C-alpha positions as CSV (number, residue, x, y, z in Angstrom):
1,X,18.5,31.0,15.5
2,X,17.4,31.0,11.9
3,X,15.7,34.4,10.7
4,X,12.2,34.8,9.5
5,X,13.7,35.5,6.1
6,X,15.2,32.0,5.8
7,X,11.9,30.2,6.7
8,X,10.1,32.3,4.3
9,X,12.7,31.5,1.7
10,X,12.1,27.7,2.3
11,X,8.3,28.3,2.0
12,X,9.0,29.8,-1.5
13,X,11.4,27.2,-2.7
14,X,8.9,24.3,-1.1
15,X,6.0,25.9,-2.9
16,X,7.8,26.3,-6.3
17,X,9.3,22.8,-6.3
18,X,5.8,21.4,-5.2
19,X,4.1,22.9,-8.2
20,X,7.0,21.7,-10.5
21,X,6.8,18.2,-9.1
22,X,3.1,17.9,-8.9
23,X,3.0,16.2,-12.5
24,X,5.8,14.0,-11.7
25,X,4.2,12.8,-8.5
26,X,1.0,12.1,-10.4
27,X,2.9,9.9,-12.9
28,X,4.8,7.9,-10.1
29,X,1.4,7.6,-8.2
30,X,-0.1,6.0,-11.2
31,X,2.7,3.8,-12.0
32,X,3.0,2.8,-8.5
33,X,-0.6,1.8,-8.4
34,X,-0.2,-0.3,-11.5
35,X,2.9,-2.1,-10.0
36,X,0.7,-3.2,-7.1
37,X,-1.5,-5.3,-9.6
38,X,1.4,-6.5,-11.7
39,X,0.8,-10.2,-11.0
40,X,-2.8,-9.8,-12.2
41,X,-4.1,-9.1,-15.5
42,X,-5.5,-5.8,-14.4
43,X,-5.3,-3.3,-17.4
44,X,-3.4,-5.8,-19.3
45,X,-4.4,-7.2,-22.8
46,X,-3.3,-10.2,-24.7
47,X,-0.1,-9.9,-27.0
48,X,1.5,-12.2,-29.3
49,X,5.3,-12.0,-29.9
50,X,7.0,-13.8,-32.7
51,X,11.0,-14.4,-32.3
52,X,13.4,-16.1,-34.6
53,X,15.7,-18.2,-32.5
54,X,18.3,-20.7,-33.6
55,X,16.8,-23.9,-34.7
56,X,17.3,-27.2,-32.6
57,X,17.6,-25.9,-29.2
58,X,17.0,-28.2,-26.3
59,X,14.2,-27.4,-23.8
60,X,16.7,-26.0,-21.0
61,X,18.5,-23.9,-23.5
62,X,15.2,-22.5,-24.9
63,X,14.3,-21.3,-21.5
64,X,17.6,-19.4,-21.0
65,X,17.4,-18.1,-24.4
66,X,13.9,-16.4,-24.1
67,X,14.5,-15.5,-20.5
68,X,10.9,-15.6,-19.3
69,X,9.7,-15.7,-15.5
70,X,7.9,-18.6,-14.7
71,X,9.1,-20.7,-17.8
72,X,7.7,-24.2,-17.8
73,X,7.8,-27.0,-20.4
74,X,4.3,-28.3,-21.1
75,X,5.3,-31.0,-23.8
76,X,7.8,-31.9,-26.2
77,X,8.0,-33.7,-29.4
78,X,10.4,-34.5,-32.4
79,X,9.6,-31.0,-33.9
80,X,7.9,-28.8,-31.3
81,X,8.4,-27.7,-27.7
82,X,5.3,-26.3,-26.1
83,X,5.8,-24.2,-23.0
84,X,3.3,-22.4,-20.5
85,X,3.0,-19.3,-22.7
86,X,3.9,-20.3,-26.3
87,X,5.5,-22.9,-28.5
88,X,8.9,-23.3,-30.2
89,X,9.4,-25.0,-33.6
90,X,12.7,-27.1,-33.3
91,X,13.2,-27.1,-37.2
92,X,12.7,-23.6,-38.0
93,X,13.4,-21.9,-34.8
94,X,10.3,-19.7,-34.9
95,X,8.9,-19.1,-31.3
96,X,5.4,-17.7,-30.7
97,X,5.0,-16.3,-27.1
98,X,1.5,-15.2,-26.0
99,X,1.6,-13.0,-22.9
100,X,-0.5,-10.4,-21.3
101,X,1.1,-7.0,-21.2
102,X,0.2,-3.3,-20.6
103,X,-0.7,-1.0,-23.5
104,X,2.5,1.0,-24.5
105,X,1.7,4.2,-22.5
106,X,1.1,2.2,-19.4
107,X,4.0,-0.1,-20.2
108,X,6.3,2.9,-20.1
109,X,5.0,4.1,-16.9
110,X,5.9,0.7,-15.2
111,X,9.1,1.0,-16.9
112,X,9.7,4.5,-15.2
113,X,9.0,3.1,-11.7
114,X,11.4,0.0,-12.2
115,X,14.2,1.9,-13.8
116,X,17.8,0.8,-12.6
117,X,21.1,2.3,-13.0
118,X,21.2,0.6,-16.4
119,X,18.5,2.8,-17.7
120,X,18.7,6.5,-18.4
121,X,15.5,6.9,-16.7
122,X,17.2,6.4,-13.3
123,X,18.4,10.0,-13.5
124,X,14.6,11.1,-13.1
125,X,14.2,8.7,-10.1
126,X,17.3,9.9,-8.3
127,X,16.2,13.6,-8.9
128,X,12.7,12.8,-7.8
129,X,14.1,11.2,-4.5
130,X,16.2,14.1,-3.7
131,X,13.4,16.5,-4.3
132,X,11.2,14.3,-1.9
133,X,13.9,14.6,0.7
134,X,14.1,18.4,0.2
135,X,10.3,18.5,0.9
136,X,10.7,16.6,4.1
137,X,13.4,19.0,5.3
138,X,11.8,22.1,4.1
139,X,8.5,21.2,5.6
140,X,10.0,21.7,9.0
141,X,11.9,25.0,8.1
142,X,8.6,26.5,7.1
143,X,7.8,27.5,10.6
144,X,9.7,29.5,13.4
145,X,11.3,27.0,15.9
146,X,9.1,28.0,18.6
147,X,5.8,27.7,16.5
148,X,3.1,25.4,18.0
149,X,2.4,24.2,14.5
150,X,6.1,23.0,14.1
151,X,5.8,20.9,17.3
152,X,2.6,19.5,16.3
153,X,4.1,18.7,12.9
154,X,7.0,17.0,14.3
155,X,4.7,14.8,16.4
156,X,2.5,14.0,13.4
157,X,5.5,13.0,11.1
158,X,6.8,10.6,14.0
159,X,3.5,8.9,14.0
160,X,3.7,8.8,10.3
161,X,7.1,7.2,10.2
162,X,6.1,4.6,12.8
163,X,3.0,3.7,10.9
164,X,5.2,3.3,7.7
165,X,7.7,1.2,9.8
166,X,4.8,-1.1,11.2
167,X,3.2,-1.8,7.8
168,X,6.7,-2.5,6.3
169,X,7.5,-5.0,9.1
170,X,4.3,-6.6,9.3
171,X,3.6,-6.5,5.5
172,X,7.0,-8.1,4.6
């Protein structure tokens, strides 16, 4: 059986790590909320981007070159291609793209939350995930094994896990 000293040590580490991660958790929470509204224009502002592409691109090649989700040709003439969020000048290659985007600080938060292994931000995401797993484990090691609060905590955590599974299954 584990000693009271072990449980007190886990309480101490849980508390210290909790204070350290409080700011990181706030940032992840804000970026997660923003991602929920990603398909809408919530907190987004109109931006115009001008790109210089090779002149004379065909419509399909243009779509592959600018790599835009939902790319759709609206009209095409001898000198212009108009697509759902901009236009391309065939003669000069100048492309004007109009889109809605977050202001820079919010765009950085969204990028943090969506980081993949190709981004240096993935180290923060992995570290945060490991720290959260430590919280899960240490939450149960903060109490003596025969404590009534531990048994109640295990029951509540099972209910929480079941709730999350039901929401994921029914929400997908």
